[in-house]
C-alpha positions as CSV (number, residue, x, y, z in Angstrom):
1,M,96.9,55.1,85.5
2,S,100.0,53.2,86.0
3,Q,101.5,54.0,89.7
4,A,104.6,55.7,88.0
5,G,102.0,58.2,86.2
6,G,100.0,58.5,88.9
7,N,103.4,59.9,91.2
8,S,104.2,61.8,88.2
9,S,100.6,63.7,88.3
10,T,101.1,64.2,91.7
11,R,104.1,65.7,91.7
12,R,103.0,68.1,89.3
13,V,100.3,69.4,90.9
14,S,102.3,69.5,94.4
15,I,104.9,71.5,92.0
16,M,102.1,73.8,90.6
17,I,100.3,73.9,94.8
18,G,104.2,75.5,95.7
19,C,104.1,77.7,92.5
20,L,100.7,79.4,93.9
21,A,102.0,79.8,97.1
22,L,105.0,81.2,96.1
23,L,103.2,83.8,93.7
24,T,100.6,84.6,96.4
25,A,103.8,85.7,98.9
26,L,105.3,87.6,95.7
27,A,102.2,89.7,95.1
28,A,101.6,90.6,98.7
29,L,105.2,92.1,98.7
30,W,103.9,95.4,97.8
31,P,100.5,96.1,99.3
32,V,102.9,95.1,102.8
33,Y,105.7,97.4,102.2
34,R,103.6,100.0,101.0
35,V,101.4,100.1,104.4
36,F,104.5,102.2,105.8
37,L,104.9,104.5,103.2
38,N,104.1,108.7,103.4
39,I,101.8,108.1,100.1
40,E,98.1,108.4,99.3
41,I,97.0,105.1,98.1
42,D,93.6,106.7,97.3
43,T,91.9,109.4,98.3
44,N,89.7,107.9,100.7
45,E,92.5,107.3,103.3
46,G,92.1,111.0,104.3
47,W,88.5,110.7,104.0
48,N,88.2,108.2,106.5
49,A,91.1,109.0,109.2
50,Y,89.4,112.6,109.3
51,Y,86.1,110.9,110.4
52,A,88.2,108.3,112.7
53,D,89.9,111.3,114.3
54,A,85.9,112.5,114.8
55,A,85.0,109.3,116.7
56,M,87.6,110.1,119.0
57,G,85.9,113.8,119.4
58,R,87.9,115.6,116.9
59,M,84.6,116.6,114.8
60,P,80.8,115.6,114.5
61,L,81.1,112.2,113.3
62,Y,78.2,113.0,110.9
63,P,78.2,116.6,109.6
64,S,75.2,118.6,109.7
65,A,73.6,119.4,106.5
66,H,74.8,122.9,105.7
67,Q,78.0,121.8,105.7
68,L,80.1,120.4,102.4
69,I,80.6,117.3,103.6
70,A,79.1,113.8,104.2
71,N,79.4,110.5,106.1
72,N,77.5,108.2,104.3
73,Y,79.2,105.2,106.5
74,P,78.1,103.7,109.6
75,P,80.2,104.7,112.3
76,L,81.6,101.4,114.1
77,S,84.6,101.5,111.6
78,F,85.8,105.1,113.0
79,Y,85.5,103.7,116.4
80,I,87.9,100.7,115.4
81,V,90.2,102.5,113.2
82,G,90.3,105.6,115.6
83,G,90.9,103.5,118.8
84,L,93.8,101.9,117.2
85,G,94.8,104.8,115.9
86,R,94.6,106.4,119.3
87,L,97.1,103.7,120.6
88,I,99.6,103.7,117.5
89,G,100.1,107.2,117.4
90,D,98.5,107.1,113.2
91,A,95.0,106.9,112.2
92,V,96.1,106.2,108.3
93,L,98.4,103.8,109.5
94,A,95.7,101.8,111.7
95,G,93.6,101.7,109.1
96,R,96.1,100.3,106.6
97,L,97.0,97.6,108.9
98,L,93.5,96.6,109.5
99,S,93.0,96.3,106.0
100,L,95.9,94.0,105.7
101,A,95.1,91.9,108.6
102,A,91.5,91.9,107.3
103,V,92.5,90.1,104.0
104,L,94.2,87.3,106.1
105,V,90.9,86.7,108.0
106,I,89.3,86.6,104.7
107,A,91.5,84.0,103.1
108,G,91.5,81.7,106.5
109,G,87.2,82.3,106.2
110,V,87.5,80.7,103.0
111,F,90.0,77.6,103.9
112,R,87.2,77.1,106.7
113,A,84.2,77.1,104.6
114,V,85.7,75.2,101.6
115,R,86.4,72.6,104.5
116,L,82.7,73.2,105.7
117,L,81.4,72.3,102.3
118,G,83.0,68.9,102.1
119,G,86.6,70.0,100.5
120,D,89.9,68.1,102.4
121,A,92.8,71.0,104.0
122,T,94.3,71.0,100.3
123,S,91.3,71.8,98.3
124,A,91.0,74.5,101.0
125,G,94.0,76.1,100.9
126,I,93.8,76.3,97.1
127,G,90.7,78.5,97.6
128,A,92.6,80.2,100.3
129,L,95.7,81.1,98.3
130,F,93.3,81.9,95.0
131,F,92.0,84.9,97.1
132,G,95.0,85.9,98.9
133,A,97.0,86.2,95.2
134,T,94.0,87.9,93.5
135,M,93.3,90.4,96.1
136,C,96.9,91.2,96.3
137,R,98.0,90.9,92.6
138,F,94.5,92.9,91.0
139,F,93.4,94.6,93.9
140,T,95.8,96.7,95.3
141,S,94.3,99.9,95.5
142,Y,92.4,98.1,98.6
143,V,94.7,95.8,100.3
144,G,96.4,97.8,103.0
145,M,94.3,100.7,102.3
146,N,93.1,102.8,104.9
147,D,89.2,101.6,103.8
148,P,86.9,99.9,106.1
149,H,85.1,97.5,103.4
150,L,87.9,94.9,103.8
151,L,87.3,95.2,107.5
152,A,83.8,94.9,107.3
153,Q,84.0,91.9,105.0
154,A,86.3,90.1,107.6
155,V,83.8,90.5,109.9
156,M,80.9,89.2,107.7
157,T,83.1,86.6,106.5
158,I,83.3,85.3,110.4
159,G,79.4,85.7,110.3
160,F,79.1,83.5,107.1
161,V,81.6,81.0,108.4
162,A,79.7,80.5,111.6
163,F,76.7,80.6,109.8
164,L,78.0,77.0,107.5
165,Q,79.1,76.0,110.9
166,A,75.6,76.1,112.2
167,R,74.1,74.6,109.0
168,S,76.5,71.3,109.5
169,Q,75.0,70.9,113.3
170,D,71.8,72.1,112.3
171,R,71.7,74.7,115.4
172,G,72.9,77.7,116.6
173,Y,72.3,80.1,113.9
174,A,71.8,83.3,116.3
175,L,75.2,84.4,116.8
176,P,76.7,84.1,113.0
177,I,73.3,86.2,112.0
178,L,74.2,88.8,115.1
179,L,77.7,89.4,113.5
180,M,76.5,89.8,110.1
181,V,74.3,92.6,111.5
182,G,77.4,93.6,113.1
183,A,79.6,94.1,109.9
184,G,76.5,95.7,108.5
185,F,77.4,98.7,110.9
186,I,81.2,98.7,109.8
187,K,79.8,99.0,106.5
188,H,76.5,98.4,104.8
189,N,77.1,97.4,101.4
190,L,77.9,93.8,102.0
191,V,74.9,92.2,101.5
192,V,75.7,88.9,99.9
193,M,76.4,86.5,102.7
194,P,73.5,87.4,104.5
195,L,71.4,87.3,101.7
196,T,72.8,83.8,100.9
197,A,72.3,82.7,104.3
198,M,68.5,84.0,104.7
199,I,67.7,82.2,101.1
200,W,69.4,79.1,102.0
201,L,67.4,79.1,105.3
202,G,64.1,80.1,103.9
203,I,64.2,76.8,101.7
204,N,65.5,74.2,103.7
205,R,64.7,75.7,107.3
206,P,61.3,78.1,106.9
207,R,60.9,78.5,110.7
208,Q,64.3,78.8,111.5
209,M,64.7,81.6,108.7
210,V,61.8,83.4,110.4
211,K,63.5,83.2,114.0
212,S,66.6,84.5,112.1
213,A,64.9,87.5,110.0
214,L,63.1,88.4,113.3
215,L,66.5,88.5,115.4
216,A,68.2,90.5,112.2
217,T,65.1,92.9,112.4
218,F,65.8,93.6,116.1
219,A,69.1,93.6,116.1
220,I,69.3,96.6,112.9
221,L,66.6,98.5,114.3
222,L,68.1,98.4,117.7
223,G,71.4,99.6,116.1
224,F,69.5,102.3,114.4
225,A,68.0,103.5,117.5
226,L,71.3,103.7,119.1
227,C,72.8,105.6,116.5
228,Y,69.9,107.9,116.7
229,L,70.5,108.7,120.2
230,A,74.2,109.3,119.8
231,F,74.6,111.3,116.4
232,G,70.8,112.6,116.5
233,P,68.7,113.0,112.8
234,D,72.2,114.0,111.2
235,F,73.1,109.9,111.0
236,F,70.4,109.4,108.8
237,T,71.0,112.5,106.7
238,N,74.4,111.6,106.2
239,L,73.4,108.0,105.5
240,R,71.2,108.9,102.7
241,S,73.6,110.7,100.9
242,P,72.4,111.4,97.3
243,R,74.4,109.1,94.5
244,A,74.1,109.3,90.8
245,Y,73.1,106.1,89.4
246,M,74.0,105.0,85.4
247,L,73.3,101.9,83.5
248,K,76.8,102.3,81.6
249,H,78.7,101.8,84.7
250,A,77.7,98.3,85.2
251,I,77.8,97.3,81.8
252,G,81.5,99.1,81.7
253,A,82.1,96.8,85.0
254,I,82.0,93.5,82.9
255,G,85.9,93.6,81.8
256,H,86.4,93.8,85.6
257,L,85.7,90.0,85.9
258,Q,88.7,89.1,84.0
259,W,91.0,89.2,87.2
260,I,88.5,86.1,88.5
261,A,88.0,84.6,85.3
262,V,89.7,81.4,86.0
263,G,87.8,80.8,89.1
264,L,84.6,82.1,87.6
265,A,85.0,79.4,84.9
266,A,86.0,76.9,87.3
267,W,82.5,77.8,89.1
268,V,80.3,77.6,86.4
269,Y,81.6,74.1,85.2
270,V,81.6,72.3,88.7
271,G,78.3,74.4,89.6
272,I,76.5,72.6,86.5
273,T,78.0,69.5,86.9
274,R,77.9,68.8,90.2
275,R,74.9,71.1,91.1
276,A,73.0,67.6,92.7
277,D,75.4,68.2,95.3
278,P,73.7,70.3,98.3
279,N,77.5,72.2,99.1
280,I,77.6,72.9,95.5
281,R,74.2,74.4,95.2
282,L,74.6,76.7,98.5
283,C,77.9,77.9,96.5
284,N,76.0,78.5,93.4
285,L,73.6,80.6,95.6
286,L,76.1,82.6,97.0
287,N,77.9,83.1,93.5
288,T,75.1,84.0,91.9
289,L,73.8,86.7,94.4
290,G,77.5,87.8,94.1
291,L,77.3,88.4,90.5
292,V,74.0,90.2,90.7
293,M,74.6,92.7,93.5
294,F,78.0,93.3,91.4
295,F,76.2,94.7,88.6
296,V,73.8,96.3,90.6
297,Q,76.3,98.1,93.1
298,K,78.5,99.1,90.0
299,T,75.6,101.3,88.6
300,G,76.2,103.8,91.4
301,D,78.5,106.7,90.4
302,G,82.2,106.7,91.9
303,V,81.4,102.7,92.9
304,A,85.0,100.9,92.8
305,Y,86.7,97.6,92.6
306,N,85.4,96.7,96.3
307,A,81.9,96.0,94.6
308,Q,83.1,93.2,93.4
309,F,85.1,91.4,96.7
310,E,81.9,89.4,97.6
311,L,82.0,87.8,94.4
312,V,85.4,87.3,94.8
313,F,85.5,85.5,98.1
314,G,82.4,83.4,96.5
315,V,84.6,82.3,93.9
316,S,87.6,81.7,96.0
317,I,85.1,79.1,97.7
318,A,84.0,77.7,94.3
319,T,87.6,77.5,93.3
320,G,88.8,75.0,95.9
321,L,85.5,73.0,95.6
322,A,86.7,73.0,92.0
323,F,89.8,71.2,93.0
324,A,88.3,69.0,95.7
325,H,85.9,67.8,93.0
326,A,87.9,67.6,90.2
327,P,87.9,62.9,90.3
328,A,84.3,63.2,90.1
329,L,83.7,65.6,87.2
330,P,82.5,64.5,83.5
331,L,85.9,65.7,82.0
332,A,88.1,63.4,84.6
333,R,86.5,60.2,82.3
334,R,88.9,61.7,79.6
335,W,91.6,63.3,82.1
336,S,92.5,62.5,85.1
337,G,91.3,64.3,88.3
338,E,95.1,65.0,89.0
339,K,95.4,66.2,85.6
340,L,92.2,68.7,85.9
341,Q,94.0,69.5,89.5
342,F,97.3,70.4,87.6
343,I,95.0,72.4,84.5
344,L,93.1,74.7,87.1
345,L,96.2,75.8,89.3
346,L,98.4,76.0,86.0
347,A,95.5,78.4,84.7
348,I,95.4,80.4,87.6
349,C,99.3,80.7,87.8
350,I,99.3,81.9,84.3
351,R,96.4,84.5,85.0
352,L,98.1,86.0,87.9
353,L,101.6,86.5,85.9
354,A,99.5,87.9,83.0
355,S,99.6,91.5,84.5
356,A,101.2,94.8,83.8
357,R,101.8,95.5,87.3
358,L,105.2,94.9,88.1
359,E,105.6,96.2,91.7
360,P,106.8,92.9,93.8
361,V,109.4,92.7,91.1
362,Q,110.6,96.3,91.1
363,L,110.5,96.3,95.0
364,L,113.0,93.2,94.9
365,M,115.3,94.2,91.8
366,D,115.0,97.8,90.7
367,P,117.2,100.7,92.6
368,G,115.2,102.9,90.3
369,F,111.6,102.0,92.2
370,H,113.1,102.7,95.4
371,A,114.2,106.3,93.7
372,E,110.8,106.8,92.7
373,I,109.2,105.9,95.9
374,T,111.8,108.8,97.8
375,A,110.4,111.3,94.9
376,R,106.7,110.6,95.6
377,E,106.9,110.6,99.4
378,A,109.1,113.9,99.2
379,A,105.8,115.2,96.7
380,M,103.5,114.1,99.7
381,S,105.7,116.4,102.6
382,A,105.8,119.1,100.3
383,T,102.0,119.3,99.4
384,V,101.2,119.2,103.2
385,A,104.0,122.2,103.6
386,R,101.9,123.8,101.2
387,L,98.9,123.4,103.1
388,Q,100.4,124.3,106.2
389,D,101.8,127.5,104.9
390,T,98.2,128.5,103.9
391,P,96.4,130.6,106.0
392,G,93.0,130.1,106.7
393,D,90.8,127.2,105.3
394,A,92.3,125.5,102.1
395,T,91.2,122.3,100.4
396,C,93.3,119.8,98.2
397,S,92.6,116.8,95.8
398,S,94.3,114.7,98.1
399,T,92.7,114.6,101.3
400,L,95.8,112.6,103.0
401,A,97.7,115.7,102.6
402,S,94.9,117.8,103.6
403,Y,94.8,115.4,106.7
404,R,98.2,115.6,107.1
405,S,98.6,119.1,107.2
406,G,96.0,119.2,110.1
407,K,93.6,121.4,108.0
408,P,89.5,121.0,109.0
409,F,88.0,118.9,106.5
410,I,85.8,122.0,104.6
411,V,84.7,120.4,101.1
412,D,84.3,116.7,100.3
413,P,85.3,116.8,96.3
414,F,83.1,113.6,95.7
415,Y,80.1,114.7,98.2
416,T,79.8,118.2,96.3
417,R,79.7,116.5,93.0
418,E,76.9,114.0,93.7
419,Q,75.0,117.2,95.2
420,I,75.5,118.9,92.0
421,L,74.7,115.8,89.8
422,T,71.6,115.2,91.8
423,G,70.5,118.7,91.8
424,H,71.0,119.2,95.5
425,L,73.3,121.8,95.5
426,P,74.1,124.4,92.6
427,P,76.9,124.1,90.3
428,D,79.3,126.8,91.6
429,V,78.9,126.1,95.6
430,V,82.7,125.6,95.9
431,T,83.6,128.3,93.5
432,K,81.5,131.3,95.4
433,R,83.7,130.2,98.5
434,I,86.8,130.5,96.9
435,D,85.8,134.3,95.2
436,A,84.6,135.2,98.7
437,G,88.3,134.8,100.0
438,K,86.7,132.0,102.9
439,L,88.3,129.0,100.8
440,T,91.8,128.6,99.4
441,V,92.3,125.4,96.9
442,V,96.0,124.2,97.1
443,K,97.3,122.4,94.1
444,A,98.6,118.6,95.2
445,D,101.6,117.2,93.5
446,P,100.3,114.4,91.2
447,L,103.7,112.4,92.6
448,L,101.8,111.5,95.6
449,H,99.1,109.5,94.9
450,W,100.1,105.9,94.4
C-alpha cells in the first residue's frame, strides 16, 4: 500500500473512532438526564428503595415467611445504597447514581482487560466505547436505574481485572477471588467471570485453582454464617424464594442478541482464527460461558435484560481484541488491517444508529418531549398523592409511588405471582385481603412509568 493510501486509511479509522465516541456520548445523555426525574424507570426501583431503608433499620431486611413480600437478594447492596441514600437524602437517587458510576467502572474494566490481554490503548478504548454505547443505547431500562446488578458487576469486574493482572504476573490470586466473592454478596447471579477464572486456573494452574477454590468456599461460608447471625433463618428462606422456569423464555431471548450482534460476530471470527493465542482462548472461554449462562438464566420467569450484561462485558473485550488483531486476520490478506478496522467501526456505528429509541435526540431538539417529561412527573406526583390520601394499608402497581407515599411495603406483586405459579400460595391470597378491607389497591397513572 502506498503511503498516501495508508494515511487515508488511518484517517478513516480515526474518523470512525470519533464517530463512535460521539455516539457513545449522545447515547449517555438520556440515562444521565433521567436519573434526576421524578418518574419510575422500572418497578424494581421502589422495591430496592424499600429494602435500602430496611438496611437502615426501617423494617426487617429479610421478611418472615408469612408475609406477601420477600427479599431474594444478598444484603450488601442495600447497606451501600441505604448508606449513600442517608447521606444525600434519597435512596432512589443514590441507587441511580451508583448505577451510572458502575457503567463507567465496567467500561474502565473493559479497557484494562483488553490491555492485559494484549491490546494497545486504541483497541482498549474501542472495547470500552462499545460497552458504554451498547449499554446506554439498548439497555436504558437498567443504566441509571436503582437496581444493584450493575453495582455488583462493577465490583465483579474489578475482581476479574485483578485476576487478569495476577495471571500476567502468576501471583496474587487471593485478592481477585475475594473481590469476586464480595460481588456475589451484592448480587448472586453473576457467575461468568468467577467461573472463567476458576476454569482457566484449573486448566493452567491446577494447584492454584485448588487453593483459590478453598479460599472462595471459606469466604462464601463465612459470608453465609455472618448473614445467618445477622438475619436468622429468614435470610435463607428469602434467598430461596421460588421462581417458575420455562424453556420458551430462553428461546425467545435469542432475539436479544441483536444488540451485540456486531461484536458477537467479531468475537466468533477472531476467536476461531486466532485461537492459538492464549489471550484469545481466555476471551473465548469468557464469552462461551457468557452465552450459556445468558440462556440458562433467561429460563427464569421475570428475568430481564441484565442476564445478558456479563456477555456484553465479554463481547466488548472481544471487540477491542478484534480491532487489535485485525492486521493478523486471514481477511487482512485480501483487505488491509486498517480497512478491517474501519469496517468493524462502521458496522458498530450503523448498529447503534439503527434503533427506534430517539430520546437523546428528542432531549436536545424536541420541546414536546420536555412537555411529556413534565406530564409524566405530574402523573407520579398525582399517584403518590392518591396513595397518601388512602387510609390504612394500600398497594399500587408502581412500587416507587408506594415508596414515595410513605406506605409500608405490604404486597410484592412479582413475589406473590411466583408463589402462586409454583403452588406455594392460593390464587386468591391478595383478593381475600382486599375483600376483607385490610388492603386497598390504588390505580397508578400509566404515564408515571418510563
